[in-house]
C-alpha positions in Angstrom: 8.4 12.8 27.7 7.1 16.1 26.3 9.8 18.7 25.3 9.0 22.3 24.6 11.0 25.3 23.5 10.7 28.9 24.5 12.5 32.1 23.4 13.0 35.4 25.2 14.2 38.4 23.2 15.7 41.1 25.4 16.5 44.8 24.8 17.5 47.6 27.2 18.9 51.2 27.3 17.4 52.2 24.0 17.6 55.8 25.0 15.3 57.4 22.4 17.0 55.8 19.4 13.8 55.7 17.3 15.3 56.6 13.9 18.8 55.6 12.6 19.9 59.2 13.3 22.0 60.9 16.0 20.3 64.2 16.6 23.0 65.5 18.8 25.6 65.2 16.1 23.0 65.9 13.3 24.0 62.9 11.3 22.8 59.5 10.3 23.7 56.7 12.7 23.0 53.1 11.7 24.8 51.5 14.6 21.3 50.7 16.0 17.8 52.0 16.1 14.2 51.0 16.6 13.8 51.1 12.8 16.5 48.4 12.5 15.2 46.5 15.4 11.9 46.3 13.6 13.6 44.5 10.7 15.4 42.3 13.1 12.2 41.3 15.0 10.4 40.3 11.9 13.1 37.6 11.6 13.4 36.7 15.3 10.0 37.1 16.9 7.3 34.4 16.8 4.3 35.4 19.0 3.3 31.9 20.0 6.6 30.9 21.8 8.5 34.2 22.2 8.5 36.8 24.9 9.9 40.3 24.1 11.2 42.2 27.2 12.9 45.5 27.9 15.0 46.4 30.9 14.5 50.1 30.9 15.7 53.6 29.9 13.5 54.1 26.8 12.2 57.7 26.7 15.3 59.7 27.5 18.2 60.3 25.1 18.8 61.2 21.5 16.6 64.2 21.8 13.5 62.1 22.7 12.7 64.5 25.5 11.0 66.6 22.8 8.0 64.2 23.0 7.6 64.0 26.8 4.3 65.8 26.7 2.8 63.7 23.9 -0.3 61.7 24.8 1.8 58.6 23.9 5.5 58.9 23.5 6.7 57.6 20.1 9.1 55.3 21.8 6.2 53.7 23.8 4.1 53.5 20.6 7.0 51.7 18.9 7.2 49.2 21.7 3.5 48.6 21.5 3.9 48.1 17.8 6.5 45.5 18.5 4.3 43.8 21.1 6.6 44.0 24.1 5.4 41.8 26.9 7.5 43.3 29.8 9.1 46.6 30.4 11.0 47.5 33.6 11.4 51.1 34.6 14.9 52.5 34.2 16.3 55.4 36.1 16.2 57.7 33.1 12.6 56.9 32.5 12.0 58.9 35.7 14.0 61.9 34.6 11.0 64.0 33.5 8.9 63.6 36.6 6.0 61.5 37.8 3.4 62.8 35.3 5.5 61.7 32.3 6.4 58.4 34.0 2.7 57.6 34.7 1.8 58.5 31.1 4.4 56.0 29.9 3.2 53.3 32.3 -0.5 53.7 31.4 0.1 53.9 27.6 2.4 50.8 27.5 0.4 47.8 26.3 2.8 45.3 27.9 3.3 44.8 31.6 5.4 47.5 33.3 7.4 46.2 36.4 9.4 47.8 39.2 9.0 46.2 42.6 11.2 48.5 44.7 9.8 52.0 44.2 6.8 53.1 46.2 4.7 56.3 45.8 4.0 58.6 48.7 0.9 56.5 49.6 3.0 53.4 49.9 1.7 51.9 46.6 4.2 50.4 44.2 4.7 52.5 41.0 4.3 49.2 39.2 4.1 45.5 40.2 7.2 43.6 41.1 6.4 40.5 39.1 4.0 39.0 36.6 3.5 35.4 35.5 2.8 35.0 31.8 2.3 31.8 29.8 3.3 31.0 26.2 3.5 27.6 24.6 2.2 26.1 27.8 5.3 27.4 29.8 4.7 29.6 32.8 7.3 32.3 33.1 7.6 34.4 36.2 9.2 37.8 35.4 10.5 39.9 38.3 11.5 43.5 37.6 13.4 45.9 39.7 15.2 49.3 39.3 18.6 50.2 40.6 18.1 51.6 44.2 20.6 54.3 43.3 17.8 55.9 41.3 17.1 57.8 44.5 20.4 59.6 44.1 19.9 60.5 40.5 16.2 61.5 40.5 15.8 62.9 44.0 13.5 65.7 43.0 11.3 63.5 40.7 11.0 60.9 43.4 10.1 63.3 46.2 7.9 61.6 48.7 8.6 58.2 47.2 10.5 55.3 48.9 13.1 53.2 47.1 13.9 49.9 48.7 16.4 47.2 48.2 16.0 45.3 44.9 17.7 42.3 46.5 15.3 42.1 49.4 12.2 42.8 47.3 13.2 40.1 44.9 13.8 37.6 47.7 10.4 38.2 49.1 8.7 37.7 45.7 10.5 34.5 45.0 9.4 33.1 48.3 5.8 34.1 47.7 5.4 32.6 44.2 7.3 29.3 44.8 5.7 26.5 42.8 3.7 28.7 40.4 6.1 29.0 37.5 8.3 26.9 35.2 10.9 29.5 34.5 12.1 32.3 36.7 13.4 35.4 34.8 14.8 38.5 36.4 14.6 41.7 34.3 16.7 44.3 36.2 17.6 47.8 35.4 20.9 47.2 37.3 24.4 46.6 36.1 26.3 43.4 36.7 28.6 45.0 39.2 27.8 47.2 42.1 27.9 51.0 41.6 29.4 53.7 43.7 30.9 51.1 46.0 27.3 50.4 47.2 26.4 46.7 48.0 23.3 45.2 46.4 23.2 47.6 43.5 24.5 45.1 40.9 22.9 41.8 39.9 26.0 39.9 41.0 25.0 40.5 44.6 21.4 39.7 43.8 22.3 36.4 42.2 24.1 35.3 45.4 20.9 35.8 47.4 18.5 34.6 44.8 20.0 31.5 43.1 16.6 30.2 41.8 16.7 32.3 38.6 17.0 30.6 35.3 17.9 33.9 33.6 18.9 37.4 34.7 18.6 40.2 32.2 20.9 43.0 33.4 21.1 46.5 31.9 22.1 50.1 32.8 25.9 49.7 32.1 25.5 49.8 28.3 28.0 46.9 28.0 27.2 44.0 25.8 27.4 40.7 27.6 26.2 37.7 25.5 26.5 35.3 28.5 28.1 35.2 31.9 27.5 32.8 34.7 26.6 34.4 38.0 26.2 31.8 40.8 25.0 29.3 38.2 22.5 31.8 36.6 22.8 32.7 32.9 23.1 36.4 32.8 23.0 38.7 29.8 23.2 42.4 29.1 22.7 44.6 26.0 24.6 47.6 24.7 22.8 50.9 24.4 20.7 52.8 21.8 19.2 49.6 20.3 22.6 48.4 19.2 21.8 44.9 20.2 19.1 42.3 20.8 19.8 39.2 22.9 18.1 36.0 22.1 17.8 33.4 24.9 16.5 30.0 23.9 15.2 27.4 26.5 14.5 23.8 26.1 12.2 22.4 28.8 11.0 18.9 29.7 7.6 18.1 31.3 7.6 16.9 34.9 4.9 16.1 37.4 4.8 19.7 38.5 5.1 21.5 35.1 8.2 22.0 33.0 11.9 22.1 33.9 14.6 23.8 32.0 17.2 21.3 30.7 19.1 23.5 28.3 19.5 27.2 27.6 21.6 29.3 25.3 22.0 33.0 24.6 23.2 34.9 21.5 23.7 38.6 20.9 22.3 40.0 17.6 23.7 43.3 16.4 21.1 45.5 14.8 23.7 47.4 12.8 23.6 44.3 10.5 20.0 45.0 9.6 18.6 47.6 7.2 16.0 50.0 8.7 12.4 48.8 8.2 11.0 51.2 5.5 7.4 50.8 6.8 8.7 51.9 10.2 10.5 54.8 8.8 7.4 56.0 7.0 5.2 55.6 10.0 7.6 57.6 12.3 8.8 60.1 9.8 6.8 63.0 11.4 8.7 62.6 14.7 12.0 62.5 12.8 11.2 65.7 11.0 10.2 67.4 14.2 13.5 66.5 15.8 15.5 67.8 12.8 13.6 71.0 12.9 14.2 71.4 16.6 17.9 70.7 16.6 18.3 73.2 13.7 17.1 76.0 15.9 19.5 78.9 16.4 20.0 79.3 20.2 22.5 82.1 20.1 25.4 83.8 18.4 29.2 83.6 19.1 30.7 87.0 18.8 34.4 87.7 18.4 36.9 84.9 17.8 36.5 81.1 17.9 36.3 79.4 21.3 39.8 77.8 20.9 42.9 79.1 19.1 44.7 77.3 16.3 46.8 74.4 17.4 50.6 75.0 17.6 51.1 71.2 17.2 48.8 69.7 14.6 48.3 66.6 16.8 47.6 68.3 20.1 44.5 70.6 20.7 45.6 73.9 22.0 42.9 73.7 24.7 45.0 71.1 26.5 48.0 73.5 26.6 46.5 76.8 27.7 43.2 78.2 29.1 40.6 78.8 26.4 37.2 80.2 26.0 36.0 76.7 25.1 36.8 75.3 28.6 35.7 78.5 30.3 32.2 78.1 28.8 32.0 74.5 30.0 33.2 75.5 33.5 30.9 78.5 33.6 27.9 76.2 32.8 28.9 73.6 35.4 29.4 76.2 38.2 26.1 77.9 37.3 24.0 74.8 37.5 25.7 73.1 40.4 26.6 76.0 42.7 30.0 74.3 43.3 33.1 76.2 44.3 35.3 74.2 41.9 34.7 72.5 38.7 36.7 69.9 36.7 36.2 69.1 33.0 38.0 67.4 30.2 38.4 68.2 26.5 36.4 65.2 25.0 37.4 65.5 21.4 40.5 66.9 19.6 38.2 68.9 17.2 36.2 70.6 20.0 35.6 74.2 19.0 33.0 76.7 17.8 33.5 79.4 15.2 31.9 82.9 15.3 28.3 83.1 14.0 25.0 81.5 14.7 24.9 78.6 17.3 22.5 75.8 16.5 21.4 73.2 19.0 23.3 70.6 17.1 26.5 72.7 17.5 26.6 71.8 21.2 28.2 68.5 20.3 31.2 70.5 19.0 31.7 71.8 22.5 30.9 68.8 24.6 30.4 65.7 22.6 29.5 62.9 25.0 26.5 62.1 27.1 27.9 63.0 30.6 25.7 64.2 33.4 26.8 66.8 36.0 27.6 65.5 39.5 28.4 67.2 42.7 30.9 65.9 45.3 32.4 67.1 48.5 36.1 66.9 49.1 39.0 68.7 50.9 42.1 70.5 49.6 44.2 67.4 49.9 41.8 65.3 47.9 41.6 68.0 45.3 45.4 68.0 44.9 45.4 64.2 44.6 42.8 64.4 41.9 44.7 67.1 40.0 48.0 65.2 40.2 46.2 62.1 38.8 44.8 64.2 36.0 48.1 65.8 34.9 49.8 62.5 34.4 48.5 63.1 30.9 51.8 64.9 30.1 55.2 63.1 29.9 57.9 64.7 31.9 59.8 67.4 30.0 63.5 66.7 29.4 66.4 69.0 28.4 66.5 69.0 24.6 62.7 68.6 24.2 61.1 71.4 22.1 57.4 70.4 22.5 54.9 68.9 24.9 54.1 65.3 24.6 51.7 62.9 26.3 51.6 59.6 28.2 49.8 56.9 26.2 48.7 55.3 29.5 46.6 58.3 30.4 44.3 59.3 27.6 43.1 62.8 26.8 39.6 62.2 28.2 41.2 61.6 31.6 42.9 64.9 31.7 40.7 67.4 33.5 41.2 71.2 33.7 40.1 72.9 36.9 38.1 76.1 37.5 37.5 78.1 40.7 41.2 77.8 41.6 44.5 79.1 40.2 47.3 76.6 39.7 50.4 75.7 37.7 51.3 72.3 36.2 55.1 71.8 36.3 55.8 69.1 33.8 59.5 69.2 34.4 58.7 67.3 37.6 57.6 63.6 37.8 54.0 62.7 37.8 52.5 63.0 41.3 54.4 66.2 42.2 53.4 68.7 39.5 50.7 70.9 40.9 52.2 74.1 42.3 50.9 77.5 43.5 47.4 76.1 44.1 45.3 79.0 45.4 41.8 80.3 45.4 40.9 83.0 42.9 41.8 85.7 45.5 45.3 84.3 45.9 44.7 82.5 49.2 46.4 79.1 49.3 44.1 76.1 49.2 44.6 74.3 52.5 44.6 70.5 52.8 41.8 70.5 55.5 39.4 72.9 53.7 36.2 71.2 52.7 34.2 72.4 49.7 32.1 71.2 46.7 33.3 70.3 43.3 31.3 69.5 40.2 32.5 67.2 37.5 31.2 64.7 34.9 29.3 61.5 35.8 32.0 59.6 34.0 34.8 61.0 36.2 32.6 60.6 39.3 31.7 57.0 38.7 35.1 55.8 37.5 37.7 57.3 39.8 36.2 59.8 42.3 33.8 57.6 44.2 35.5 54.2 43.9 38.9 53.2 45.3 41.7 52.6 42.9 43.5 55.1 40.7 43.3 58.2 43.0 41.9 57.2 46.5 41.9 54.3 48.9 38.5 53.2 50.3 38.8 55.5 53.3 39.9 58.6 51.3 36.9 58.8 48.9 35.1 62.1 48.4 31.4 62.2 49.3 28.9 62.1 46.5 26.4 65.0 47.2 24.2 64.8 44.1 24.3 62.7 40.9 22.8 63.8 37.6 22.2 67.4 38.5 19.3 69.0 36.5 19.1 65.8 34.4 15.5 66.8 33.6 17.1 69.4 31.4 19.6 67.0 29.9 23.3 66.2 30.1 26.2 68.7 30.4 25.9 69.3 26.7 22.3 70.3 26.9 23.0 72.5 30.0 25.5 74.4 28.0 22.7 75.2 25.5 20.5 76.4 28.3 23.3 78.5 29.6 23.9 80.2 26.3 20.2 80.7 25.6 18.9 81.7 29.0 21.8 82.9 31.1 23.8 84.6 28.3 20.6 85.7 26.5 21.9 84.2 23.3 25.0 86.3 23.1 28.3 84.4 23.7 31.7 86.0 23.6 35.1 84.3 23.7 35.7 85.0 27.3 38.7 83.1 28.7 39.4 82.6 32.4 43.3 82.6 32.6 43.6 80.6 35.8 46.2 77.9 35.0 49.5 77.5 33.2 51.8 74.7 32.0 55.3 75.4 33.2 58.6 73.6 33.4 59.4 73.6 29.7 62.8 75.2 29.9 63.4 75.2 26.2 65.1 77.8 24.1 62.2 79.9 22.8 63.9 80.6 19.5 64.4 76.8 18.9 60.9 76.1 20.0 59.5 78.6 17.5 61.8 77.2 14.8 60.4 73.7 15.4 56.8 75.1 15.0 57.8 76.9 11.8 59.2 73.7 10.3 56.0 72.0 11.1 53.9 74.8 9.4 56.2 74.6 6.4 55.6 70.8 6.2 59.4 70.2 6.5 58.8 68.3 9.8 56.0 65.8 9.3 53.4 65.3 12.1 53.6 61.5 11.7 57.2 61.6 12.8 56.1 62.5 16.3 53.2 60.1 16.7 53.3 56.5 17.8 50.9 53.8 16.7 48.2 54.8 19.2 48.4 58.5 18.1 50.0 59.6 21.3 52.8 62.1 20.8 56.5 62.1 21.0 58.5 65.3 21.6 60.2 67.3 18.9 63.8 67.6 20.0 66.8 69.7 19.2 68.2 66.7 17.3 65.1 66.7 15.0 65.7 70.3 13.9 69.5 70.4 14.0 69.9 69.9 10.2 67.6 72.9 9.6 69.3 75.4 11.9 71.2 78.2 10.4 74.2 77.9 12.7 
């Protein structure tokens, strides 16, 4: 009996990571890149019995939008150099419009698939499947894009029709029965459903289409070396070329072709590989263009820094009082969304900007992470529920406490500050009953039944605002109006850059909207100031007030009793 072997190497969600460099942070980043993937593939790839496939999101991210008007995008050129056999369109590959997408499709040497997006004439943007043969093994690849792409790229897909990936896949499998030895799904879809929407994750797809030998999932940026979905081996890569997954098949010959008798999968981390020097040399001109672009001065900050000095060394002042830093973020979000209310977190403790020139790469000092801007509809009661959830960040103040302190179960990135309303957070009260004096900016109380729009981050939208759990039950969920607002311009971070450059005409001042206040700390102000003074003098040590996870404990009267001049 003849036995043969076949290998599939899978990537996804590379998001513009051509060079081992993070252009947003303006620093080297060897956690993954196409340059390191090049070295890895020289070890892993053998053209006679190996397929190389990608599950989407290639040309967006890490400042790759700089090249969207090139005759061939450098990310596409690199994929051609690596001899990719299959590429499935990801939702972010559509961010820059149909012209850019069509250029990507037509310049890709490998087969581009997506069987559930149709252009205005009813023609698929790309085929839904392709049967390819290596080492005598016929492999049917089926490729689909998450149907939620119609929410995130509404403008770019105007006139197009997005259909169910599950239904399209089922139809293809039925039509090609008997013409393949292996059936492989390459889906730009997460394992789980998104936004509480059925058939948007490959788990639902696997239930309807159990014939697959392998499903390559993507989109969620979570490394899954192997998981069994309805008997189907399912894998998923991380993002930014951090990983490559190797799937090996052993097949035995039958009267009707070959049948899989054994399959294994293994995740390979590209950070363990040195960048390919030949690749670095070939793509150096693109790297230099990106460095030049991010070094551009887009404006000037006049006056003081965007956030004042911290009173407590371990706690950013922007968490304790309104600051120009958060005002800038909120101004940007309101401007681009048209929402009545905005909600945003402080993403890093060091977030700030000092007076002077503002470079493109400085935007990461304001808003570090890759969050998109989303618009939801909710009422006053839902807003209050959201705000109460958010301010769980603080522990309840107790008599004798001389400082604020936080709840280690509710991390800083889950603490949002709100704009478009005035409010107080009374931390002398237990979590769930802290929001007081919630009014509109004209002083009118926010009514429970009032309906209005709110803009916030994609992370917050996807994790708690549009799925039941931490804040809302299934029947209480706000309505998602628009996801990834102006994503053709970039994430919230890039939108802040456009706001500074185009709306503020390059001149930024430290304007602070003083619309909220922490109250309920009924400490003696002299003792509070004494505690802060002892910290500045290094008599009290910050590490005394931090637990193992770097969440804070309060400074108390007992802590400073020995230093009081009684």
